[in-house]
C-alpha positions as CSV (number, residue, x, y, z in Angstrom):
1,M,-0.5,16.2,18.7
2,T,-4.0,15.2,19.9
3,A,-5.5,14.0,16.5
4,K,-7.7,11.1,16.4
5,I,-5.5,8.4,15.0
6,I,-6.1,4.8,14.1
7,F,-3.0,2.8,12.9
8,I,-3.8,-0.7,11.4
9,L,-1.7,-3.3,10.0
10,F,-3.6,-6.6,9.0
11,V,-2.8,-8.1,12.4
12,V,-1.9,-5.1,14.4
13,C,-3.8,-1.9,15.0
14,L,-3.2,1.5,16.7
15,V,-5.9,4.0,17.8
16,G,-5.8,7.2,19.7
17,C,-8.5,9.9,20.2
18,S,-8.6,13.5,21.1
19,S,-10.2,14.7,24.2
20,P,-13.7,16.0,23.1
21,S,-12.9,19.5,24.5
22,T,-10.1,19.9,22.0
23,I,-12.4,19.2,18.9
24,N,-13.3,22.3,16.9
25,N,-17.1,22.5,17.8
26,T,-17.9,24.2,14.4
27,Q,-17.3,21.0,12.7
28,T,-18.6,17.9,14.5
29,K,-17.9,15.4,11.9
30,P,-14.2,14.5,11.7
31,N,-12.1,14.4,8.5
32,I,-11.1,10.9,7.7
33,I,-7.8,9.7,6.0
34,V,-7.1,6.2,5.3
35,V,-3.6,5.3,4.1
36,M,-3.2,1.8,2.7
37,V,0.1,0.2,1.6
38,D,0.2,-2.9,-0.7
39,D,1.8,-6.2,0.4
40,M,3.8,-5.1,3.5
41,G,4.8,-7.3,6.3
42,F,3.3,-6.1,9.6
43,S,6.7,-6.2,11.3
44,D,8.4,-4.3,8.6
45,I,8.1,-1.0,10.0
46,G,9.8,0.6,13.1
47,C,6.9,0.7,15.4
48,Y,6.2,-3.1,14.9
49,G,9.6,-4.2,15.5
50,G,11.1,-3.7,12.0
51,E,14.5,-2.3,10.7
52,I,13.0,0.2,8.2
53,E,13.0,3.8,9.4
54,T,9.6,5.0,9.6
55,P,9.6,8.0,12.0
56,N,6.5,9.5,10.8
57,L,4.4,6.3,11.3
58,D,6.3,5.6,14.6
59,K,5.3,9.1,15.9
60,L,1.6,8.3,15.1
61,A,2.0,5.0,16.8
62,S,3.4,6.6,19.8
63,E,0.6,9.1,20.1
64,G,-2.1,6.6,19.2
65,L,-2.8,2.8,19.8
66,R,-1.3,-0.2,18.1
67,F,-3.7,-3.1,17.9
68,S,-2.5,-6.6,18.1
69,S,-5.6,-8.2,16.3
70,F,-6.7,-7.3,12.8
71,Y,-7.9,-9.5,9.8
72,N,-7.6,-9.1,6.1
73,C,-8.6,-11.1,3.1
74,S,-5.0,-12.2,2.1
75,R,-5.2,-10.7,-1.4
76,C,-5.4,-7.3,-2.8
77,C,-8.8,-7.2,-4.4
78,P,-10.9,-8.9,-1.7
79,T,-9.4,-6.8,1.1
80,R,-10.0,-3.6,-0.8
81,A,-13.6,-4.5,-1.5
82,S,-14.1,-5.3,2.1
83,L,-12.4,-2.0,3.2
84,L,-14.5,0.0,0.8
85,T,-17.9,-1.6,1.6
86,G,-17.7,-3.1,5.1
87,L,-18.8,-6.6,3.6
88,Y,-17.3,-10.0,3.3
89,P,-15.6,-9.7,-0.1
90,H,-17.8,-12.5,-1.7
91,K,-21.0,-10.2,-1.1
92,T,-19.3,-7.5,-3.1
93,G,-18.6,-9.8,-6.1
94,I,-15.0,-9.9,-5.6
95,G,-14.2,-13.1,-3.8
96,F,-11.0,-13.5,-5.5
97,M,-9.2,-11.3,-8.1
98,T,-10.5,-9.0,-10.8
99,A,-8.6,-10.7,-13.7
100,V,-11.3,-13.4,-14.4
101,D,-15.2,-13.5,-14.1
102,N,-16.0,-16.9,-12.8
103,G,-19.8,-16.4,-13.5
104,K,-20.7,-17.0,-9.8
105,P,-22.1,-14.3,-7.7
106,G,-19.2,-14.2,-5.4
107,Y,-16.6,-14.3,-8.1
108,R,-17.7,-11.7,-10.7
109,A,-14.3,-10.0,-10.5
110,D,-16.1,-6.5,-10.1
111,L,-17.9,-4.7,-7.4
112,N,-21.6,-5.4,-7.7
113,N,-24.6,-3.0,-7.4
114,N,-25.7,-4.7,-4.1
115,C,-23.1,-2.9,-2.1
116,V,-22.2,0.8,-1.5
117,T,-18.7,2.2,-0.9
118,I,-17.7,4.2,2.0
119,A,-17.2,7.1,-0.3
120,E,-20.8,6.9,-1.5
121,V,-22.1,6.7,2.1
122,L,-20.0,9.6,3.4
123,K,-20.9,11.6,0.5
124,S,-24.4,11.2,1.1
125,G,-23.7,12.4,4.8
126,G,-22.0,15.7,3.6
127,Y,-18.4,14.7,3.0
128,S,-16.2,15.6,0.2
129,T,-14.6,12.5,-1.1
130,Y,-11.1,12.1,-2.6
131,M,-8.9,9.2,-3.7
132,A,-5.2,9.0,-4.7
133,G,-3.7,5.8,-5.6
134,K,-4.6,2.0,-6.5
135,W,-8.2,1.1,-7.1
136,H,-8.2,-2.6,-8.1
137,V,-11.8,-3.4,-7.6
138,S,-13.0,-3.1,-11.2
139,R,-12.6,-5.8,-13.9
140,N,-12.4,-3.3,-16.6
141,F,-9.2,-1.0,-16.8
142,E,-9.6,0.1,-20.4
143,E,-10.5,3.7,-21.1
144,D,-12.9,2.9,-24.0
145,K,-15.1,0.4,-22.0
146,S,-17.5,0.7,-19.1
147,K,-16.3,2.8,-16.1
148,H,-19.3,2.0,-14.0
149,N,-17.0,0.7,-11.1
150,W,-14.2,3.3,-11.4
151,P,-13.7,5.6,-8.4
152,K,-15.8,8.5,-9.8
153,Q,-18.6,6.3,-10.4
154,R,-18.4,4.8,-6.8
155,G,-18.6,7.9,-4.6
156,F,-15.3,9.8,-5.0
157,D,-15.5,13.4,-6.1
158,K,-11.9,13.5,-7.2
159,F,-9.6,10.6,-8.2
160,Y,-6.0,10.3,-9.4
161,G,-4.3,6.8,-9.6
162,T,-4.2,3.6,-11.2
163,I,-7.0,0.9,-11.9
164,I,-5.0,-2.2,-12.1
165,A,-3.1,-4.3,-9.5
166,A,0.5,-3.4,-10.0
167,G,2.9,-1.6,-12.2
168,S,6.1,0.4,-12.6
169,Q,6.7,3.2,-10.0
170,W,8.4,5.1,-12.8
171,D,5.8,4.6,-15.6
172,P,2.6,3.1,-14.1
173,L,0.0,1.5,-16.5
174,T,-3.6,2.7,-16.3
175,L,-2.8,6.1,-14.8
176,V,-6.0,8.0,-14.5
177,E,-7.2,11.4,-13.5
178,G,-11.0,11.5,-13.0
179,N,-12.0,9.1,-15.8
180,N,-9.4,9.7,-18.3
181,Y,-6.0,8.1,-18.8
182,I,-3.1,10.5,-18.4
183,E,0.8,10.3,-18.8
184,P,3.3,10.7,-15.9
185,E,3.4,14.5,-15.4
186,T,7.2,14.9,-15.0
187,E,10.5,13.4,-16.3
188,D,11.5,12.6,-12.6
189,F,8.0,11.1,-11.9
190,Y,7.8,8.6,-9.0
191,Y,4.4,7.1,-8.2
192,T,4.6,7.1,-4.5
193,E,5.4,10.7,-4.5
194,A,2.9,11.6,-7.0
195,I,0.2,9.9,-4.8
196,T,1.2,12.0,-1.9
197,D,1.3,15.1,-4.0
198,K,-2.2,14.7,-5.2
199,A,-3.5,13.9,-1.6
200,I,-1.9,17.1,-0.5
201,Q,-3.4,19.0,-3.4
202,Y,-6.9,17.7,-2.3
203,I,-6.4,18.7,1.2
204,E,-5.1,22.1,0.3
205,G,-8.1,22.5,-2.1
206,H,-10.6,21.7,0.6
207,D,-11.4,25.0,2.1
208,S,-14.9,24.3,3.7
209,E,-14.9,24.7,7.4
210,E,-18.2,23.1,7.7
211,K,-17.8,20.2,5.2
212,P,-15.5,17.5,6.3
213,F,-13.5,15.3,3.9
214,F,-12.7,11.7,3.4
215,L,-9.4,10.9,1.7
216,Y,-8.3,7.5,0.6
217,V,-4.5,7.1,0.0
218,A,-3.9,3.8,-1.6
219,H,-0.2,3.2,-2.3
220,T,1.0,0.5,-4.5
221,A,4.3,0.4,-2.6
222,P,6.0,-1.8,-1.5
223,H,4.3,-4.2,-4.0
224,W,6.6,-5.5,-6.7
225,P,8.2,-4.2,-8.8
226,L,11.1,-3.0,-6.5
227,H,11.5,0.6,-7.6
228,A,13.0,3.3,-5.5
229,R,15.2,6.4,-5.6
230,D,18.7,5.4,-5.4
231,S,19.5,8.0,-2.5
232,L,17.0,6.0,-0.3
233,I,18.3,2.6,-1.3
234,Q,21.8,3.6,-0.4
235,K,20.5,4.4,3.0
236,Y,19.7,0.7,3.7
237,R,22.9,-0.6,2.3
238,G,23.9,-3.6,4.6
239,R,20.9,-3.0,6.9
240,F,19.7,-6.7,6.2
241,A,23.0,-8.4,6.0
242,A,22.3,-10.8,8.8
243,G,19.8,-12.6,6.7
244,W,16.1,-13.4,7.1
245,D,16.4,-16.2,9.8
246,T,18.3,-13.9,12.1
247,L,16.3,-10.9,11.3
248,R,12.8,-12.6,11.9
249,E,14.0,-13.7,15.2
250,Q,15.0,-10.3,16.2
251,R,11.7,-8.9,15.1
252,W,10.0,-11.7,17.2
253,K,12.0,-10.5,20.3
254,R,11.2,-6.8,19.6
255,L,7.5,-7.4,19.3
256,K,7.4,-9.2,22.5
257,K,9.4,-6.5,24.3
258,Q,6.9,-3.9,22.9
259,G,4.0,-6.0,24.2
260,I,2.4,-6.5,20.8
261,L,3.2,-10.3,21.1
262,N,2.5,-12.0,24.2
263,E,5.6,-13.3,26.0
264,T,4.4,-16.9,25.5
265,T,4.3,-16.5,21.6
266,N,6.6,-18.7,19.8
267,L,8.3,-18.0,16.6
268,S,6.9,-19.9,13.9
269,K,9.1,-22.2,11.9
270,R,10.6,-21.0,8.6
271,D,8.3,-21.7,5.7
272,P,9.6,-24.9,4.2
273,A,9.7,-23.3,0.7
274,V,12.1,-20.8,1.8
275,P,15.8,-21.9,2.0
276,S,17.9,-21.0,5.1
277,W,19.8,-17.8,4.9
278,E,23.0,-19.8,5.2
279,S,22.3,-22.0,2.2
280,I,21.9,-18.9,-0.1
281,E,24.6,-18.3,-2.7
282,Q,23.6,-14.8,-3.7
283,K,23.6,-13.3,-0.3
284,N,24.6,-9.7,-1.5
285,W,21.9,-9.6,-4.1
286,E,19.3,-11.1,-1.7
287,Q,19.7,-8.4,0.7
288,S,19.9,-5.8,-1.9
289,R,16.3,-6.7,-2.8
290,F,15.1,-6.1,0.7
291,E,17.1,-2.7,0.7
292,V,15.1,-1.5,-2.3
293,F,11.9,-2.8,-0.5
294,A,12.8,-0.7,2.5
295,A,13.3,2.4,0.5
296,M,9.9,2.0,-1.0
297,I,8.2,2.0,2.5
298,D,10.6,4.9,3.7
299,H,9.0,6.8,0.6
300,V,5.7,6.2,2.0
301,D,6.6,7.2,5.5
302,Q,7.9,10.5,4.2
303,G,4.7,11.1,2.3
304,V,2.7,10.4,5.5
305,G,4.9,13.0,7.3
306,R,4.0,15.6,4.6
307,I,0.4,15.0,5.0
308,V,0.4,15.3,8.8
309,D,2.5,18.4,8.5
310,L,-0.2,19.9,6.3
311,L,-2.9,19.0,8.6
312,E,-1.1,20.7,11.5
313,T,-0.4,23.8,9.4
314,K,-4.1,24.2,8.4
315,G,-5.1,23.7,12.0
316,I,-7.3,20.6,11.4
317,I,-5.1,17.9,12.9
318,D,-7.3,17.7,16.0
319,N,-10.4,16.9,14.0
320,T,-8.9,14.2,11.7
321,L,-9.2,10.6,12.0
322,I,-6.1,8.9,10.4
323,L,-6.0,5.2,9.7
324,F,-2.9,3.2,8.4
325,L,-3.1,-0.4,7.1
326,S,-1.6,-2.9,4.6
327,D,-4.0,-4.9,2.4
328,N,-2.0,-8.2,3.1
329,G,1.5,-9.6,3.8
330,G,4.3,-10.5,1.4
331,D,3.4,-12.0,-1.9
332,M,4.7,-15.5,-2.3
333,L,5.3,-15.3,-6.0
334,E,8.9,-15.6,-7.3
335,H,9.3,-14.1,-10.8
336,P,11.5,-16.1,-13.2
337,D,13.3,-14.2,-15.9
338,G,10.7,-12.5,-18.0
339,Y,7.6,-14.4,-16.4
340,I,5.2,-13.7,-13.6
341,G,5.2,-16.4,-10.8
342,A,4.5,-19.9,-11.9
343,T,2.0,-18.9,-14.6
344,G,4.2,-19.3,-17.5
345,K,2.9,-16.0,-18.9
346,P,5.2,-13.1,-19.7
347,W,5.0,-9.9,-18.2
348,A,3.8,-8.4,-21.7
349,Y,0.8,-10.7,-21.2
350,M,-0.1,-9.6,-17.7
351,R,0.1,-5.9,-18.8
352,Y,1.6,-4.8,-15.6
353,V,4.8,-3.6,-16.8
354,P,5.8,-1.6,-20.0
355,L,8.3,-3.3,-22.3
356,F,10.3,-0.2,-22.4
357,T,11.3,2.6,-20.3
358,R,9.9,6.1,-21.0
359,D,13.1,6.9,-22.9
360,G,13.0,3.6,-24.9
361,R,15.3,1.3,-23.0
362,P,14.2,-2.4,-22.7
363,V,12.9,-3.3,-19.2
364,I,14.5,-6.4,-17.6
365,A,11.6,-8.3,-16.1
366,G,12.1,-11.0,-13.4
367,D,14.0,-11.8,-10.3
368,I,17.3,-12.3,-12.0
369,P,20.4,-12.9,-9.5
370,G,22.9,-10.1,-9.8
371,I,20.5,-7.5,-11.4
372,K,20.7,-4.3,-9.6
373,L,17.1,-3.4,-8.8
374,G,15.4,0.0,-8.2
375,A,15.8,1.7,-11.6
376,D,13.1,2.1,-14.2
377,N,14.4,-0.6,-16.5
378,T,14.2,-3.3,-13.9
379,Y,11.2,-5.3,-12.7
380,G,12.0,-7.6,-9.7
381,G,10.6,-8.7,-6.4
382,V,12.1,-9.8,-2.9
383,W,12.1,-12.7,-0.5
384,N,11.2,-10.8,2.8
385,E,12.7,-12.2,5.9
386,M,9.4,-13.2,7.3
387,G,9.6,-16.0,4.7
388,H,7.8,-14.9,1.6
389,A,8.6,-13.5,-1.7
390,Q,7.4,-10.0,-2.4
C-alpha cells in the first residue's frame, strides 16, 4: 500500500506519503479521513507497545510513520474544537466542556462564529464532507432547540452520530442522522460498528472522480461505559492478569525498543491515587474491566480495516490521507454505584445513560466490584494500567 497515511496519538504520530508518481493525476486533491478514538491511552494499541491486538492500525503504522511528539487539550471538547478549527480551544469558545456556559468568551461551551471548521473550509475548496460519530462541541443537544452548531450547520454535507459526550454503545442517547433524532436501526445495534457502517456508506456513495471527500470518523470507544460484544471480550480473557504495575513497565520497555521513547526515558512513578496491583483484592474483576476496554478498541481496529479494504477495492487508497488519533488519555473518574465520578449526581441527571435497556431491563450504573461488564444492562469504567480510571 502506498497511501498517504498520518497516524496520530496525542503524544505519538505516524505519517507516510505516496510517491508523487503514484498519485492519480486526474484528482490532485487527496481524499482525507480522520479517525478519532475517545480516551485511549497512547500505549494501548499494538504499534505503540500495547497488548491489544490492532493489526489494521499496526499495518498503517508499519507503512507510514509514528510520531513521538503530539499535544492535545486533555479533555474531549477542547481537543475536538481545536482539531476541527485549528485554533486554541479558548478562541473557539470551548475552553472547557460543553455542559456549562460560564459567560466568558473562552468558556461559552459552544463553538463561536469567529472560527470556521475544517469541513467548512474544505467544502469551500470543492470537497464533499461527511461525518460519522461523536460531535460534542455544541452546548445544545436537544432536537427542539437551536442546531446552529450541529455538524450539518458547521460544514458537513452528511452526518450520522451523537451530539453529547458519552453514552451506551448499545443504545446511545442523542443519536442523530442529519438534523433529526433517530433510534438504533437494528436489534443487534452496536455503536462502533454503526459508525463504521455509515462511514463505508459515505465512501461507497461518493462516486465523483474529480471531487475529493473529507470523512471524519469520531468513535466514542473506548470511553466509558465499557460495552463490547462478548466474543471479543472472551478473546482478551487473562491478557491483563499481570496487573497494571507490571504491564506499564512492559510497555515502557517495548516503547524504548521500538524507538518511540528514548533509551534514557525513565518510567514515571505510579500515580499516588492508584493502588499497587498487589494490594488489590478484586484482581479478577479489575482485569475484566480492561478486557472489555481492549475489546472496544479491537472493534475500532476492525472498522479501520474495513475502511482501508474499501479504499483499496475502489482504487483510491493511493490518493487518500488517513489520520488516526485519540482526543486524550484515560479518564480519571471512578464511578460509584449509580453516580458519575465525585459529582454526587446520578447517571439519570447527567443524561448519559438510559435507565433501562431497549427491552426494558434496569441498567446497573457504576463501577461495582463483581459486576460482569460489557452487556447493555451495565455501565462501568476501568482503571487502566497506565494509572488512570477510564
